[in-house]
Kinemage of the C-alpha trace (Angstrom):
@kinemage 1
@onewidth
@group {chain A} dominant
@subgroup {mainchain}
@vectorlist {calphas} color= white
{ca met a 1} P -1.789 64.098 2.600
{ca ala a 2} L -1.494 62.996 -1.036
{ca glu a 3} L -4.696 62.984 -3.089
{ca thr a 4} L -4.027 59.384 -4.169
{ca tyr a 5} L -2.291 56.387 -2.637
{ca cys a 6} L -0.357 55.399 -5.750
{ca gly a 7} L 0.883 58.851 -6.757
{ca lys a 8} L -1.337 59.361 -9.801
{ca thr a 9} L -2.833 62.816 -10.364
{ca cys a 10} L -6.623 62.780 -10.410
{ca ala a 11} L -6.791 65.706 -12.851
{ca gln a 12} L -4.873 63.689 -15.467
{ca cys a 13} L -6.842 60.452 -14.980
{ca val a 14} L -8.975 59.509 -17.996
{ca glu a 15} L -11.207 57.283 -15.860
{ca lys a 16} L -12.206 60.277 -13.715
{ca lys a 17} L -13.833 61.942 -16.717
{ca ile a 18} L -15.434 58.767 -18.085
{ca ser a 19} L -17.017 57.513 -14.867
{ca ser a 20} L -17.419 60.829 -13.014
{ca cys a 21} L -15.086 59.511 -10.310
{ca pro a 22} L -15.122 61.718 -7.183
{ca gly a 23} L -11.386 61.145 -6.667
{ca cys a 24} L -9.226 58.335 -5.367
{ca lys a 25} L -9.840 58.615 -1.626
{ca phe a 26} L -13.546 59.351 -2.043
{ca gly a 27} L -14.103 56.875 -4.849
{ca pro a 28} L -12.322 53.551 -5.544
{ca ala a 29} L -10.111 53.881 -2.450
{ca arg a 30} L -12.827 55.024 -0.035
{ca gln a 31} L -13.195 53.323 3.331
{ca pro a 32} L -14.422 50.772 4.142
{ca asp a 33} L -15.809 49.417 0.851
{ca gly a 34} L -13.351 50.693 -1.731
{ca asp a 35} L -12.172 48.142 -4.299
{ca cys a 36} L -8.724 49.520 -5.213
{ca ala a 37} L -6.078 46.866 -4.487
{ca ile a 38} L -3.344 49.481 -4.063
{ca ala a 39} L -5.366 51.397 -1.478
{ca leu a 40} L -6.218 48.250 0.431
{ca cys a 41} L -2.541 47.236 0.527
{ca cys a 42} L -1.416 50.710 1.564
{ca arg a 43} L -3.926 51.082 4.402
{ca gly a 44} L -3.307 47.510 5.514
{ca lys a 45} L 0.356 48.356 6.092
{ca gly a 46} L -0.466 51.623 7.861
{ca his a 47} L 0.828 54.020 5.169
{ca gln a 48} L -0.731 57.310 4.082
{ca asp a 49} L 0.463 56.617 0.542
{ca cys a 50} L 2.852 54.292 -1.282
{ca thr a 51} L 5.878 56.616 -1.040
{ca thr a 52} L 6.541 55.601 2.576
{ca cys a 53} L 6.506 51.872 1.803
{ca ser a 54} L 9.929 50.217 1.589
{ca phe a 55} L 8.716 47.961 -1.246
{ca asn a 56} L 7.312 50.714 -3.465
{ca glu a 57} L 10.051 50.392 -6.110
{ca thr a 58} L 9.525 46.655 -6.603
{ca cys a 59} L 5.788 46.409 -5.833
{ca tyr a 60} L 3.956 44.440 -8.535
{ca thr a 61} L 0.594 45.906 -7.520
{ca leu a 62} L 1.855 49.504 -7.653
{ca arg a 63} L 3.388 48.973 -11.110
{ca gly a 64} L -0.096 48.218 -12.408
{ca lys a 65} L -1.543 51.532 -11.231
{ca glu a 66} L -2.188 52.785 -14.780
{ca his a 67} L -4.343 49.746 -15.485
{ca met a 68} L -6.065 49.651 -12.101
{ca pro a 69} L -9.330 51.228 -13.386
{ca glu a 70} L -9.482 48.515 -16.052
{ca tyr a 71} L -8.820 45.802 -13.461
{ca arg a 72} L -11.581 47.173 -11.245
{ca ser a 73} L -14.041 47.328 -14.125
{ca lys a 74} L -13.322 43.708 -15.024
{ca ala a 75} L -13.676 42.675 -11.372
{ca val a 76} L -17.042 44.459 -11.123
{ca glu a 77} L -18.203 42.819 -14.357
{ca ala a 78} L -17.090 39.380 -13.125
{ca glu a 79} L -18.933 39.928 -9.840
{ca gln a 80} L -22.096 40.930 -11.700
{ca ile a 81} L -21.892 37.780 -13.811
{ca arg a 82} L -21.318 35.661 -10.684
{ca thr a 83} L -24.258 37.295 -8.893
{ca ala a 84} L -26.542 36.788 -11.891
{ca ala a 85} L -25.576 33.110 -12.114
{ca leu a 86} L -26.041 32.651 -8.377
{ca thr a 87} L -29.454 34.308 -8.525
{ca lys a 88} L -30.527 31.955 -11.300
{ca arg a 89} L -29.226 28.914 -9.394
{ca ala a 90} L -30.825 30.124 -6.167
{ca thr a 91} L -34.240 30.209 -7.826
{ca ile a 92} L -33.839 26.645 -9.074
{ca phe a 93} L -32.340 25.202 -5.892
{ca gly a 94} L -34.744 27.076 -3.639
{ca arg a 95} L -37.682 25.477 -5.437
{ca trp a 96} L -36.467 21.912 -5.938
{ca leu a 97} L -34.553 21.423 -2.680
{ca trp a 98} L -37.726 22.482 -0.873
{ca val a 99} L -39.620 19.745 -2.730
{ca leu a 100} L -36.786 17.337 -1.921
{ca phe a 101} L -37.165 18.228 1.759
{ca trp a 102} L -40.806 17.112 1.760
{ca leu a 103} L -39.965 14.028 -0.265
{ca thr a 104} L -37.435 13.068 2.398
{ca ile a 105} L -40.202 13.245 4.990
{ca leu a 106} L -42.317 11.023 2.713
{ca asn a 107} L -39.445 8.545 2.555
{ca ala a 108} L -39.275 8.452 6.356
{ca ile a 109} L -42.977 7.601 6.491
{ca thr a 110} L -42.422 4.931 3.852
{ca ser a 111} L -39.664 3.345 5.953
{ca val a 112} L -42.035 3.052 8.906
{ca leu a 113} L -44.806 1.526 6.793
{ca thr a 114} L -42.540 -1.074 5.190
{ca gly a 115} L -40.375 -1.830 8.229
{ca lys a 116} L -40.647 -5.492 9.170
{ca pro a 117} L -40.752 -4.861 12.919
{ca phe a 118} L -43.879 -2.768 12.390
{ca thr a 119} L -45.604 -4.214 9.341
{ca glu a 120} L -46.115 -7.697 7.939
{ca ala a 121} L -45.457 -8.311 4.264
{ca asn a 122} L -48.522 -8.210 1.998
{ca ser a 123} L -50.528 -6.186 4.553
{ca val a 124} L -52.335 -3.024 3.455
{ca arg a 125} L -49.836 -0.812 5.276
{ca phe a 126} L -46.948 -2.620 3.618
{ca ile a 127} L -48.441 -2.240 0.139
{ca ile a 128} L -49.135 1.466 0.738
{ca gly a 129} L -45.557 1.860 1.932
{ca cys a 130} L -44.204 0.160 -1.202
{ca val a 131} L -46.293 2.431 -3.444
{ca leu a 132} L -45.131 5.523 -1.585
{ca gly a 133} L -41.552 4.240 -1.792
{ca ala a 134} L -41.839 3.926 -5.560
{ca val a 135} L -43.302 7.430 -5.809
{ca tyr a 136} L -40.452 8.780 -3.678
{ca ala a 137} L -37.773 7.038 -5.746
{ca leu a 138} L -39.180 8.268 -9.073
{ca ala a 139} L -39.766 11.831 -7.862
{ca cys a 140} L -36.443 12.097 -6.010
{ca gly a 141} L -34.495 10.614 -8.915
{ca ala a 142} L -36.167 12.979 -11.375
{ca ile a 143} L -35.470 16.050 -9.206
{ca leu a 144} L -31.827 15.138 -8.659
{ca ile a 145} L -31.340 14.561 -12.387
{ca arg a 146} L -33.021 17.932 -13.037
{ca leu a 147} L -30.606 19.617 -10.622
{ca ser a 148} L -27.666 18.004 -12.451
{ca phe a 149} L -27.929 20.771 -15.056
{ca glu a 150} L -26.583 23.066 -12.323
{ca glu a 151} L -24.314 20.578 -10.488
{ca glu a 152} L -23.163 17.382 -12.255
{ca arg a 153} L -22.957 15.187 -9.138
{ca tyr a 154} L -26.721 15.325 -8.734
{ca arg a 155} L -27.069 13.194 -11.877
{ca ile a 156} L -25.192 10.244 -10.387
{ca ala a 157} L -27.138 10.681 -7.143
{ca gly a 158} L -30.450 10.538 -9.010
{ca ile a 159} L -29.462 7.455 -10.996
{ca cys a 160} L -28.336 5.722 -7.787
{ca val a 161} L -31.678 6.466 -6.077
{ca leu a 162} L -33.553 4.843 -8.969
{ca ala a 163} L -31.128 1.905 -9.228
{ca ser a 164} L -31.068 1.244 -5.470
{ca asn a 165} L -34.843 1.128 -5.210
{ca ala a 166} L -35.106 -1.037 -8.332
{ca val a 167} L -32.630 -3.564 -6.855
{ca gly a 168} L -34.494 -3.486 -3.539
{ca ala a 169} L -37.789 -4.173 -5.317
{ca leu a 170} L -36.355 -7.386 -6.815
{ca gln a 171} L -36.535 -8.915 -3.320
{ca tyr a 172} L -40.298 -9.253 -3.733
{ca val a 173} L -40.187 -10.968 -7.135
{ca pro a 174} L -41.598 -14.549 -6.954
{ca gly a 175} L -38.757 -17.058 -6.886
{ca ile a 176} L -36.409 -14.560 -5.219
{ca ser a 177} L -38.497 -13.545 -2.211
{ca gly a 178} L -38.240 -17.091 -0.851
{ca ser a 179} L -34.461 -17.284 -1.084
{ca val a 180} L -32.599 -15.879 1.919
{ca leu a 181} L -29.308 -15.824 0.010
{ca trp a 182} L -30.761 -13.815 -2.862
{ca ile a 183} L -32.408 -11.362 -0.492
{ca leu a 184} L -29.151 -10.819 1.397
{ca leu a 185} L -27.209 -10.374 -1.841
{ca leu a 186} L -29.705 -7.863 -3.222
{ca ser a 187} L -29.725 -6.018 0.107
{ca val a 188} L -25.947 -5.646 0.036
{ca val a 189} L -26.004 -4.382 -3.558
{ca ser a 190} L -28.830 -1.964 -2.751
{ca val a 191} L -26.997 -0.539 0.282
{ca met a 192} L -23.773 -0.087 -1.723
{ca ile a 193} L -25.554 1.752 -4.551
{ca ser a 194} L -27.495 3.852 -2.047
{ca ser a 195} L -24.300 4.790 -0.181
{ca tyr a 196} L -22.539 5.911 -3.344
{ca gly a 197} L -25.609 7.913 -4.348
{ca ala a 198} L -25.738 9.523 -0.895
{ca tyr a 199} L -22.083 10.537 -1.241
{ca gln a 200} L -22.764 12.234 -4.565
{ca glu a 201} L -25.923 13.944 -3.307
{ca leu a 202} L -24.398 15.288 -0.086
{ca ala a 203} L -21.258 16.428 -1.928
{ca ala a 204} L -23.476 18.261 -4.417
{ca his a 205} L -25.440 19.953 -1.622
{ca ser a 206} L -22.144 21.100 -0.124
{ca ala a 207} L -20.857 22.429 -3.453
{ca val a 208} L -23.951 24.476 -4.303
{ca val a 209} L -24.400 26.133 -0.893
{ca val a 210} L -20.751 27.059 -0.235
{ca asp a 211} L -21.147 30.549 -1.760
{ca leu a 212} L -23.991 31.351 0.632
{ca asp a 213} L -22.916 29.605 3.832
{ca ser a 214} L -19.495 27.974 4.086
{ca arg a 215} L -20.224 26.543 7.548
{ca leu a 216} L -23.337 24.761 6.325
{ca ala a 217} L -21.356 23.512 3.321
{ca glu a 218} L -18.851 21.897 5.693
{ca lys a 219} L -21.594 20.010 7.537
{ca trp a 220} L -22.742 18.012 4.498
{ca pro a 221} L -19.492 15.960 4.107
{ca lys a 222} L -19.489 15.274 7.861
{ca leu a 223} L -23.022 13.941 7.560
{ca phe a 224} L -21.871 11.514 4.887
{ca lys a 225} L -19.261 10.072 7.259
{ca ala a 226} L -22.027 9.328 9.754
{ca tyr a 227} L -24.148 7.823 6.965
{ca ile a 228} L -21.311 5.545 5.873
{ca leu a 229} L -20.791 4.369 9.453
{ca ala a 230} L -24.492 3.502 9.763
{ca ser a 231} L -24.489 1.796 6.343
{ca leu a 232} L -21.418 -0.295 7.190
{ca thr a 233} L -23.129 -1.356 10.414
{ca leu a 234} L -26.158 -2.370 8.362
{ca leu a 235} L -23.972 -4.403 5.981
{ca cys a 236} L -22.371 -6.138 8.962
{ca gly a 237} L -25.849 -6.948 10.229
{ca ile a 238} L -26.807 -8.482 6.883
{ca leu a 239} L -23.657 -10.603 6.787
{ca phe a 240} L -23.832 -11.630 10.456
{ca ala a 241} L -27.431 -12.717 9.915
{ca leu a 242} L -26.036 -15.679 7.975
{ca ile a 243} L -24.066 -16.772 11.053
{ca ser a 244} L -26.084 -15.571 14.026
{ca pro a 245} L -29.612 -14.104 13.835
{ca phe a 246} L -29.006 -12.445 17.211
{ca leu a 247} L -25.864 -10.605 16.042
{ca gly a 248} L -27.544 -9.748 12.772
{ca gly a 249} L -30.514 -8.289 14.623
{ca leu a 250} L -28.260 -6.360 17.006
{ca phe a 251} L -26.268 -4.774 14.198
{ca gly a 252} L -29.501 -4.088 12.362
{ca leu a 253} L -30.935 -2.269 15.385
{ca val a 254} L -27.809 -0.134 15.825
{ca ser a 255} L -27.717 0.745 12.123
{ca thr a 256} L -31.418 1.620 12.172
{ca leu a 257} L -30.910 4.027 15.062
{ca gly a 258} L -27.887 5.524 13.276
{ca leu a 259} L -29.803 5.992 10.035
{ca ile a 260} L -32.669 7.652 11.933
{ca val a 261} L -30.230 10.196 13.405
{ca val a 262} L -28.584 10.769 10.011
{ca ser a 263} L -31.991 11.176 8.322
{ca gly a 264} L -33.006 13.706 10.958
{ca leu a 265} L -29.842 15.741 10.436
{ca lys a 266} L -30.280 15.536 6.681
{ca leu a 267} L -33.774 16.989 7.032
{ca val a 268} L -32.423 19.867 9.134
{ca tyr a 269} L -29.565 20.637 6.714
{ca leu a 270} L -31.826 20.288 3.685
{ca tyr a 271} L -34.332 22.683 5.243
{ca lys a 272} L -31.585 25.220 6.003
{ca thr a 273} L -30.087 24.894 2.517
{ca ala a 274} L -33.424 25.337 0.747
{ca lys a 275} L -34.320 28.245 3.036
{ca leu a 276} L -31.001 29.970 2.281
{ca phe a 277} L -31.635 29.816 -1.467
{ca arg a 278} L -35.243 30.966 -1.084
{ca lys a 279} L -34.135 33.891 1.112
{ca tyr a 280} L -31.381 34.851 -1.331
{ca thr a 281} L -33.892 34.849 -4.200
{ca leu a 282} L -36.323 36.988 -2.191
{ca asp a 283} L -33.615 39.463 -1.084
{ca thr a 284} L -32.293 39.805 -4.638
{ca ser a 285} L -35.795 40.333 -5.971
{ca cys a 286} L -36.473 43.043 -3.367
{ca ala a 287} L -33.144 44.745 -4.127
{ca asn a 288} L -33.897 44.803 -7.852
{ca thr a 289} L -37.363 46.216 -7.180
{ca glu a 290} L -35.903 49.049 -5.084
{ca ile a 291} L -33.433 49.871 -7.844
């Protein structure tokens, strides 16, 4: 059996002396975690070395064998940089997405307190709900904008949260609160802004978690599709309310149930995403301590 896959002689390899390499098949080409591209290709095709491969004279990978140590060093350096950046991001996302998780629960409580089927306007519960809603909007918007330093789409999401709640609050301004047309118009605008913000937020969640869990990353865009469906149903309810209160109420009920399901799934995914980042930070910290 040849001492290397590519045909180089270990005794004449400069890298062996510099890095104290134990030899090709015990070092960069070792199984199963060796990082030599030539060795991986050779073993993948079932060869003991490159001489038995029918493509060895035209192989682009084999022709770069003299520079393979340099390629590996650059790959290791790039991986270290990527890991360091991911560790930094994990610390930030683990902290703030956890806060966002609890804020989402606060928003759910706010929705119950301000929901017209449960609470009359100007009641104590309604006022408390409005105050909590304002706190949620300001805190959530600020956190999302803070996270935009790591992922740009969070910025738009944060601005949309603030804008949507500001437009919704206009419904209670004297002179507007008594006009059904104005309330419906503001509701439509608020839902549209909120939907666009949700798209940006969920897309950002997907983008930041993909390196840790690709399956979880795929679930965030699917959740947005369900959110859009519920939001469109809500818009239909608002518009149908002008024609038939019954149809408007029916669509409103369906959309409310849909949004409850979507909110529940968002809580689950947000919890899992935050937990992943917190676990990654803890594991990295433990690994560094052991080293």
